[in-house]
C-alpha positions as CSV (number, residue, x, y, z in Angstrom):
1,M,-33.4,-27.4,8.1
2,D,-34.6,-27.8,4.8
3,F,-32.3,-27.6,1.9
4,R,-34.9,-28.4,-0.9
5,L,-34.4,-25.7,-3.6
6,S,-37.1,-23.7,-5.1
7,P,-37.8,-23.8,-8.9
8,E,-36.0,-20.8,-9.5
9,E,-33.0,-21.9,-7.4
10,K,-32.8,-25.2,-9.2
11,L,-33.0,-23.1,-12.4
12,I,-30.2,-20.9,-11.4
13,L,-28.5,-24.0,-10.5
14,E,-28.7,-25.8,-13.6
15,T,-27.8,-23.1,-15.6
16,V,-24.5,-22.9,-14.0
17,R,-24.0,-26.7,-14.4
18,T,-24.8,-26.1,-18.0
19,F,-22.1,-23.4,-18.2
20,V,-19.3,-25.1,-16.7
21,D,-19.8,-27.9,-19.0
22,A,-20.3,-26.2,-22.3
23,E,-17.7,-23.3,-21.4
24,L,-14.9,-24.4,-18.8
25,M,-14.6,-28.0,-19.5
26,P,-13.2,-27.7,-22.9
27,L,-10.9,-25.5,-21.7
28,E,-9.1,-28.0,-19.3
29,R,-7.1,-29.4,-22.1
30,D,-5.8,-25.9,-22.9
31,L,-5.3,-25.3,-19.0
32,Q,-2.9,-28.6,-18.8
33,E,-1.0,-27.7,-22.0
34,A,-0.4,-24.1,-20.4
35,E,0.9,-25.9,-17.3
36,L,3.4,-28.1,-19.4
37,A,4.4,-25.0,-21.2
38,G,5.0,-23.1,-17.7
39,R,2.2,-20.9,-17.8
40,G,-0.2,-22.6,-15.7
41,G,-0.8,-19.6,-13.4
42,E,-1.6,-17.3,-16.4
43,F,-4.6,-19.4,-17.5
44,P,-7.2,-18.3,-18.2
45,D,-5.7,-15.0,-19.3
46,E,-7.5,-11.6,-18.5
47,E,-9.2,-11.7,-22.5
48,T,-10.6,-15.4,-21.9
49,L,-11.4,-14.4,-18.6
50,R,-13.6,-11.4,-19.7
51,R,-15.0,-13.4,-22.5
52,L,-16.1,-16.2,-20.3
53,Q,-17.9,-13.7,-17.7
54,G,-19.4,-12.0,-20.7
55,K,-21.2,-15.1,-21.3
56,A,-22.0,-15.8,-17.7
57,R,-23.4,-12.2,-17.6
58,E,-25.8,-12.8,-20.7
59,L,-27.3,-15.7,-19.1
60,G,-28.0,-13.8,-16.1
61,L,-24.9,-15.0,-14.1
62,W,-23.8,-11.8,-12.6
63,A,-23.4,-10.4,-9.0
64,L,-24.5,-13.6,-7.4
65,Q,-24.7,-12.3,-4.0
66,V,-25.0,-8.7,-4.6
67,P,-28.6,-7.6,-3.0
68,E,-31.4,-7.0,-5.6
69,E,-31.4,-3.3,-4.6
70,Y,-28.0,-3.0,-6.1
71,G,-29.1,-4.9,-9.3
72,G,-27.7,-8.7,-8.3
73,L,-29.8,-11.7,-7.5
74,G,-29.4,-11.6,-4.1
75,L,-28.8,-15.2,-3.3
76,G,-28.2,-16.6,-0.3
77,Q,-25.1,-18.4,1.2
78,Q,-26.5,-21.9,0.7
79,L,-27.3,-21.6,-2.9
80,M,-23.7,-20.2,-3.2
81,A,-22.5,-22.8,-1.9
82,L,-23.9,-25.3,-4.3
83,I,-22.6,-23.0,-7.0
84,T,-19.2,-23.4,-5.8
85,M,-19.2,-27.0,-5.9
86,E,-20.5,-27.0,-9.1
87,V,-17.7,-24.6,-10.7
88,H,-15.1,-26.1,-8.9
89,R,-15.8,-29.3,-10.7
90,C,-13.9,-28.1,-13.4
91,L,-10.0,-27.8,-13.1
92,V,-10.1,-24.0,-14.9
93,P,-9.9,-21.2,-12.5
94,F,-12.8,-19.2,-12.8
95,Q,-15.2,-16.8,-10.7
96,F,-18.4,-15.5,-11.9
97,G,-18.2,-11.1,-12.0
98,G,-20.2,-8.7,-10.3
99,G,-19.3,-9.6,-7.2
100,A,-18.2,-7.5,-4.2
101,D,-16.6,-7.9,-0.6
102,N,-19.7,-8.1,1.9
103,I,-17.9,-5.4,4.0
104,L,-18.3,-3.2,1.3
105,F,-22.0,-2.6,1.9
106,A,-21.1,-1.2,5.5
107,G,-19.9,1.9,3.5
108,T,-21.1,5.4,3.2
109,E,-23.6,6.5,0.1
110,E,-20.2,8.5,-1.1
111,Q,-18.2,5.1,-0.7
112,K,-20.6,2.9,-2.2
113,R,-20.5,5.3,-5.2
114,E,-17.0,5.5,-5.5
115,Y,-16.0,1.8,-4.7
116,L,-19.0,-0.5,-4.2
117,L,-21.1,0.3,-7.7
118,P,-17.9,0.1,-9.5
119,T,-16.9,-2.9,-8.2
120,I,-20.5,-4.7,-9.0
121,A,-20.2,-3.5,-12.2
122,G,-17.1,-4.9,-12.7
123,E,-15.0,-1.5,-13.6
124,R,-13.0,-1.7,-10.2
125,R,-11.3,-4.1,-8.4
126,S,-10.6,-4.7,-4.5
127,C,-8.3,-7.0,-2.2
128,F,-8.6,-7.7,1.3
129,A,-5.7,-6.3,2.9
130,L,-5.1,-7.9,6.6
131,T,-2.4,-10.4,6.8
132,E,1.3,-8.8,7.5
133,P,4.8,-10.7,7.9
134,T,4.0,-10.5,11.9
135,A,0.8,-10.9,11.4
136,G,-1.0,-14.4,9.7
137,S,-2.9,-16.3,12.2
138,D,-2.7,-13.9,14.7
139,A,-4.6,-10.8,13.0
140,T,-4.7,-8.8,16.2
141,N,-0.8,-8.4,16.3
142,I,-1.2,-6.2,13.2
143,R,1.7,-3.3,12.8
144,L,0.6,-1.2,9.8
145,Q,-0.1,2.0,11.1
146,A,-2.3,4.7,10.5
147,V,-1.4,8.3,12.0
148,P,-4.1,11.1,11.8
149,D,-3.0,14.0,10.1
150,G,-5.3,16.9,9.2
151,D,-8.6,15.8,7.5
152,D,-6.1,12.5,6.4
153,F,-4.3,9.8,7.8
154,V,-0.8,8.6,7.0
155,L,-0.5,4.6,6.4
156,T,2.5,3.2,6.9
157,G,3.5,-0.6,6.8
158,E,3.4,-3.6,4.6
159,K,0.6,-6.4,3.8
160,I,1.4,-9.6,2.9
161,F,-0.2,-12.9,0.7
162,I,-3.1,-10.5,-0.8
163,T,-5.4,-12.4,-3.0
164,G,-5.7,-9.7,-5.9
165,G,-3.6,-7.5,-4.6
166,S,-1.0,-7.3,-8.1
167,E,-4.4,-6.3,-9.8
168,A,-6.4,-4.4,-7.6
169,D,-7.0,-0.8,-8.0
170,Y,-7.8,-0.3,-4.6
171,A,-7.3,-2.3,-1.1
172,I,-9.6,-2.8,1.9
173,V,-6.6,-2.0,4.5
174,F,-6.9,-2.8,8.1
175,A,-4.9,-0.6,10.4
176,V,-3.5,0.2,13.6
177,T,-5.2,3.6,14.8
178,D,-5.1,3.2,18.7
179,R,-2.6,0.3,19.7
180,E,-3.4,1.0,23.5
181,R,-7.0,-0.6,22.9
182,G,-6.0,-3.7,20.8
183,S,-7.6,-5.4,18.4
184,R,-11.3,-4.8,20.2
185,G,-11.1,-1.2,19.4
186,G,-7.9,0.1,18.2
187,I,-7.9,-1.3,14.4
188,T,-9.9,0.5,11.7
189,C,-10.4,-0.1,7.8
190,F,-9.6,2.2,5.1
191,L,-10.3,2.1,1.3
192,V,-7.3,3.2,-0.2
193,D,-6.7,3.8,-3.9
194,R,-3.7,2.4,-5.8
195,S,-3.2,5.8,-6.8
196,M,-3.0,7.2,-3.5
197,G,0.5,5.6,-3.5
198,F,0.6,1.6,-2.3
199,T,2.9,-0.4,-4.4
200,S,2.4,-4.3,-5.3
201,R,4.7,-7.3,-5.8
202,P,3.7,-10.6,-6.7
203,I,4.8,-14.0,-4.4
204,Q,5.7,-16.5,-6.2
205,T,4.0,-20.1,-4.9
206,M,4.2,-23.8,-5.1
207,G,0.4,-23.7,-6.5
208,A,-1.5,-21.6,-8.9
209,W,-2.3,-18.7,-6.3
210,S,-0.6,-15.9,-6.9
211,P,-0.7,-13.5,-3.8
212,A,0.8,-10.2,-3.5
213,R,3.0,-8.0,-1.1
214,L,2.1,-4.5,-0.5
215,A,3.8,-1.5,0.8
216,F,2.5,1.5,2.2
217,D,5.2,4.3,3.0
218,G,3.6,7.1,4.6
219,V,0.3,6.6,2.2
220,R,-2.2,9.6,2.8
221,V,-5.8,8.2,3.0
222,P,-8.4,10.6,3.4
223,R,-10.6,10.4,6.4
224,R,-13.8,9.8,4.6
225,N,-12.1,6.5,3.0
226,V,-12.6,5.0,6.9
227,L,-15.2,1.8,6.1
228,G,-17.4,1.6,8.8
229,E,-16.5,3.1,12.4
230,M,-13.3,4.2,13.7
231,G,-11.8,1.4,15.6
232,K,-14.4,-1.5,14.2
233,G,-11.8,-2.8,11.9
234,F,-11.4,-6.3,13.6
235,E,-15.2,-6.6,13.6
236,L,-15.4,-6.3,10.0
237,A,-12.4,-8.5,9.1
238,M,-13.9,-11.4,11.0
239,R,-17.1,-11.0,9.4
240,W,-15.2,-11.3,5.9
241,I,-13.2,-14.0,7.1
242,V,-15.8,-16.1,8.4
243,N,-17.7,-16.0,4.7
244,G,-14.7,-17.5,3.4
245,R,-14.6,-20.0,5.7
246,V,-17.9,-21.5,4.5
247,V,-16.4,-20.6,0.6
248,I,-13.2,-22.9,1.0
249,P,-14.9,-26.1,2.1
250,A,-17.1,-25.4,-0.9
251,R,-14.2,-25.5,-3.1
252,A,-13.1,-28.1,-1.6
253,V,-16.3,-30.4,-2.4
254,G,-16.5,-29.4,-6.0
255,R,-12.6,-30.0,-6.6
256,A,-12.6,-33.5,-4.6
257,Q,-15.6,-34.8,-6.2
258,R,-14.0,-34.1,-9.8
259,L,-10.6,-35.9,-8.6
260,L,-13.1,-38.9,-7.4
261,E,-14.4,-39.3,-10.7
262,M,-11.1,-39.2,-12.3
263,G,-9.9,-41.8,-9.6
264,V,-13.2,-44.1,-10.7
265,D,-13.0,-43.7,-14.1
266,Y,-9.0,-44.7,-14.0
267,A,-10.0,-47.6,-11.6
268,R,-12.4,-49.2,-14.0
269,Q,-9.7,-48.9,-17.1
270,R,-6.5,-49.7,-15.7
271,V,-5.7,-53.5,-15.8
272,A,-3.5,-55.1,-13.3
273,F,-2.4,-58.7,-13.2
274,G,-5.4,-59.5,-15.5
275,H,-8.1,-57.7,-13.6
276,P,-9.5,-53.9,-13.5
277,I,-7.3,-52.0,-10.4
278,G,-10.8,-51.1,-8.8
279,D,-11.6,-55.4,-8.4
280,Y,-8.6,-54.7,-5.6
281,Q,-9.6,-53.8,-2.1
282,A,-6.8,-51.5,-1.6
283,I,-8.4,-49.1,-4.6
284,Q,-11.7,-49.5,-3.5
285,W,-11.0,-48.8,0.0
286,M,-9.3,-45.4,-1.0
287,L,-12.6,-44.6,-3.7
288,A,-14.8,-45.5,-0.5
289,D,-12.7,-43.3,2.1
290,S,-12.9,-40.6,-0.4
291,E,-16.6,-40.5,-0.9
292,V,-17.4,-40.6,2.5
293,E,-15.3,-37.8,3.5
294,I,-16.5,-35.4,0.6
295,E,-20.2,-36.5,1.5
296,A,-19.3,-35.5,5.3
297,A,-17.7,-32.1,4.1
298,R,-20.7,-30.9,1.7
299,W,-23.1,-31.4,4.6
300,L,-21.0,-29.6,6.8
301,V,-20.8,-26.9,4.3
302,M,-24.6,-26.9,4.0
303,H,-25.4,-26.7,7.4
304,A,-22.9,-23.4,8.4
305,A,-24.4,-21.7,5.1
306,W,-27.8,-22.7,6.3
307,L,-27.2,-21.2,9.9
308,Q,-26.0,-17.9,7.5
309,D,-28.8,-17.5,5.8
310,E,-31.1,-17.6,8.7
311,G,-29.3,-15.0,10.6
312,I,-27.8,-17.1,13.3
313,D,-24.0,-17.0,14.4
314,N,-22.2,-19.7,12.4
315,H,-18.7,-19.3,13.6
316,H,-18.3,-22.5,15.0
317,E,-20.0,-24.5,12.4
318,A,-17.9,-22.4,9.7
319,S,-14.5,-23.7,11.4
320,I,-15.9,-27.1,11.1
321,A,-16.8,-27.2,7.8
322,K,-13.1,-24.9,6.8
323,L,-11.2,-27.5,8.7
324,H,-12.7,-30.7,7.5
325,G,-12.9,-29.8,4.0
326,A,-9.4,-28.2,3.7
327,Q,-7.9,-31.3,5.2
328,M,-10.5,-33.9,3.0
329,V,-9.4,-32.3,-0.5
330,N,-6.2,-32.8,0.5
331,R,-6.5,-36.4,1.3
332,V,-8.6,-37.0,-1.7
333,A,-5.9,-35.7,-4.0
334,D,-3.3,-37.8,-2.3
335,R,-5.4,-40.8,-2.6
336,V,-6.2,-40.0,-6.7
337,L,-2.9,-39.1,-7.2
338,Q,-2.1,-43.1,-5.9
339,I,-4.8,-44.8,-7.8
340,H,-2.9,-43.7,-10.8
341,G,0.4,-44.8,-10.1
342,G,3.5,-43.2,-12.0
343,M,1.3,-41.5,-14.3
344,G,-0.6,-39.3,-11.2
345,Y,2.9,-38.1,-10.5
346,T,3.8,-36.6,-13.8
347,K,2.6,-33.6,-15.4
348,E,1.0,-35.1,-18.3
349,L,-2.1,-35.1,-15.8
350,P,-3.6,-32.2,-13.6
351,I,-3.8,-34.5,-10.4
352,E,-0.1,-33.2,-9.3
353,R,-1.1,-29.4,-10.2
354,V,-4.4,-29.9,-7.9
355,L,-2.3,-31.3,-5.0
356,R,-0.2,-28.0,-5.2
357,D,-3.0,-26.0,-5.1
358,V,-5.4,-27.1,-2.4
359,R,-2.6,-27.2,0.0
360,V,-3.1,-23.4,0.6
361,F,-6.8,-24.4,1.6
362,R,-5.5,-25.6,4.9
363,I,-3.4,-22.0,5.3
364,Y,-5.6,-19.1,4.3
365,E,-8.8,-17.5,5.7
366,G,-7.0,-19.0,9.0
367,T,-5.0,-22.3,9.2
368,D,-6.2,-25.7,10.5
369,E,-4.7,-25.1,13.9
370,I,-6.5,-21.5,13.9
371,Q,-9.8,-23.7,13.5
372,K,-8.8,-26.6,15.8
373,R,-8.5,-23.3,18.5
374,T,-11.8,-21.8,17.6
375,I,-13.4,-25.3,17.9
376,A,-11.9,-26.3,21.2
377,K,-12.6,-22.6,22.6
378,D,-16.2,-23.0,21.9
379,L,-16.2,-26.4,23.6
380,L,-14.4,-25.4,26.8
381,R,-16.5,-22.4,27.2
382,G,-19.6,-24.4,26.6
383,T,-20.9,-22.2,23.9
384,A,-21.3,-24.6,21.3
385,G,-20.8,-28.4,20.0
386,L,-21.4,-31.3,22.2
387,G,-24.5,-32.1,20.1
388,R,-26.2,-28.9,20.2
389,W,-28.8,-28.5,17.4
390,E,-30.1,-25.0,16.2
């Protein structure tokens, strides 16, 4: 493995770092004021987000992972992991524009014109609709049904905890088309426009994440809107999810790094019993433990990303990175709050908000328990782990 960056990649990463420092970091105070006013989940607003994405686009930071043939930069997963870490050093939520769900590239030419290209251009918004009230970790247990009727399918059921579900104008929906065949041949993926009739309702959470509940009450979807092959929806869903299991721990690394910086600064400044609290072993060990865990997560992410770029199955390594990264950032947030004492527990500082926000890292894109299940099954099958090195 060679994690060294080319001159072009270094330039891209430096541009991202400059953008974060110049455009996002100054907004942290505004974010904290919005949080104190009870508007934290609404920041940045649409106008601010469009302005930031416009500035990023001027710098060439647009459609980062989109293949060059579609007008993107075609960046690999390794560089994207580093970019994600940089962006999440800042506490202001932000995503570069021009992205598209990786499975949309499996569409027909007509689907690419109608969904993929407008999404890359920022003219359309999608959401990934897999989870249901009775099918979270067990994605094979989905109940939303798609019944053929002439040239259409009629979709009936609901989805829950769908990121971007309130804002999307179309959904990538997974539905049962043949219950007898189960997940390995009975689930199909559909592209469903909001104008076809599905509705959404936001779900309040303990953090800034604002998912939605989607309802499909006899929604008619043309057969031409099947994404990929009939009965192959579960494979598409897993392709999407494994990608997320690299992105989430990368976010965790960036967020934890920023929290640790806050902890180090406070440990230098806060005086107790005549000394900076950083002089005391109890504080030093919290800082040291956090640094070790962050670095471990960073390299787990880089390994999983490198495997993906090399075209090597990385589901095992992605699960390890996701499990460790999600747990790590929660521990770091808790330690940094403890270092700040009573002030860390107040809304005067952003630490308590970050602690609430990162708790979901251990739940979505596969809970901790699902990651452990995957890792253990691979070990028991002898297909991965135990010092094996690609």
